[in-house]
C-alpha positions, 0 to 999 in steps of 0.5 A, spaced: 233 489 717 239 486 721 244 489 715 241 495 713 246 500 710 252 495 711 257 493 706 259 485 707 264 481 703 262 473 702 267 468 700 266 461 698 260 463 693 257 457 690 251 452 691 249 451 698 251 456 704 256 461 701 250 463 696 245 463 702 249 467 706 249 472 700 242 472 699 240 473 706 245 479 707 241 482 701 235 480 704 237 484 710 239 490 707 246 489 705 250 491 699 254 485 697 261 483 695 262 476 693 268 472 691 269 465 689 274 461 684 269 460 679 266 466 675 259 462 673 258 461 681 258 468 682 254 469 676 248 464 679 249 468 686 248 475 682 242 472 678 239 469 685 240 476 688 237 480 683 231 475 683 229 478 690 227 485 687 231 489 692 235 493 688 241 490 692 248 493 690 253 487 688 260 486 686 263 480 684 270 478 683 273 471 681 278 470 687 282 464 689 283 466 697 289 462 697 293 467 693 294 473 698 294 478 692 288 476 689 285 477 696 288 484 696 285 486 690 278 484 692 278 488 698 281 494 694 275 493 689 270 493 695 273 499 698 273 503 691 266 501 690 262 501 697 267 505 701 267 501 707 267 493 709 262 492 715 262 485 715 267 479 712 263 472 712 269 467 711 265 461 708 270 459 703 273 452 704 276 446 701 274 439 704 280 435 702 280 428 701 275 423 705 279 417 708 282 415 715 288 419 717 292 413 717 292 413 710 291 420 709 294 424 703 298 429 706 298 433 700 290 434 700 291 436 708 296 442 705 291 444 700 285 444 705 290 448 710 291 453 704 284 455 703 281 453 710 286 457 714 291 460 710 287 463 705 281 465 710 287 469 714 289 472 708 283 475 706 282 477 714 288 480 714 287 484 708 280 486 711 282 488 718 286 495 716 279 498 713 275 496 719 280 499 723 280 505 719 272 506 719 272 504 727 270 497 727 267 491 724 265 484 724 268 478 722 265 471 722 268 465 721 264 459 718 267 453 722 264 446 722 261 441 728 267 436 725 272 440 730 267 438 736 264 432 734 269 428 730 266 425 723 270 418 720 274 420 714 274 428 715 280 428 719 284 433 715 278 438 714 277 438 721 284 439 723 284 445 718 278 448 721 281 447 728 287 451 727 282 456 724 278 456 731 284 458 735 286 463 730 279 466 731 280 466 738 286 470 738 284 475 733 278 476 738 282 478 743 287 482 739 282 486 735 277 488 741 280 494 742 279 496 735 271 495 736 272 489 731 268 483 733 271 476 731 266 470 732 265 463 729 259 459 727 260 451 727 255 448 722 253 441 723 249 437 717 246 442 713 241 440 707 243 443 701 248 441 695 254 439 699 251 434 704 246 431 698 253 430 694 256 427 700 250 422 701 250 420 694 257 419 694 256 414 700 250 411 696 254 410 690 260 407 693 255 401 696 253 404 702 246 406 705 241 409 700 241 417 701 234 416 704 237 411 709 243 416 711 238 422 712 234 418 717 240 415 721 243 422 721 236 425 723 236 421 729 241 424 732 239 431 731 234 433 737 230 438 732 228 431 728 231 433 721 237 436 718 237 444 718 236 447 711 243 451 709 239 457 708 236 457 716 244 456 718 246 462 714 241 466 718 245 464 725 251 467 721 248 473 719 246 474 726 253 474 728 255 479 723 249 484 725 249 489 730 244 485 734 251 481 736 254 488 738 256 485 745 259 478 742 266 477 740 270 470 741 264 466 741 263 459 738 256 459 736 253 451 734 249 451 729 247 444 728 240 443 731 242 440 737 246 434 735 252 437 739 251 440 745 257 443 749 257 442 757 
């Protein structure tokens, strides 16, 4: 198992990638500390992990990562419960409002930045001292294909994640000497609650049906379908595992081949 005996923190727990990261970490042998703003989402994730029947140790703490004091509490309680933090999966995000940039609500952009950049960095900065103390660790930033392949109406979200990408690269440079790896997984379309809701919103606004949108998106993906969010989570788990011990500062594209860097 890739994370046997490890302690991980997963932010942004909820239906979709956040919960799938927590589930896959549990399957791979980790003890899991989870955070989200909504307690019910944490309860649902805990129940899903329990259903695996693996006896996984779980810590769940309602946390707004845009509040650094709450990030500090999460880290302190994780250390108190488990004694260490081996991997931080930064999955929390705020997509902001969708729309063209020329009519953007910049307050929405700031709200997205507060979570996607500043909140993620707050949790990361609170975690780093423990990783230094124990001799190393891994930080995995969940980023988005939108920063590589712009998507109409998602400029604010893309801008916030592009800023995070730069911060991750600089962190990898700075933390390598402490055996702390920092990598990013750039997620494309993922079949799960978030994408289903987005496509349904478009359909309800008078656009093509969900089925038509899925077909249009899938045409641009070499593997021929929208990857499931559980499968995408596995790529991030790899980056957090010792199998990626020689990898830092990497940008792993997890999109079925829709974006092919060259």
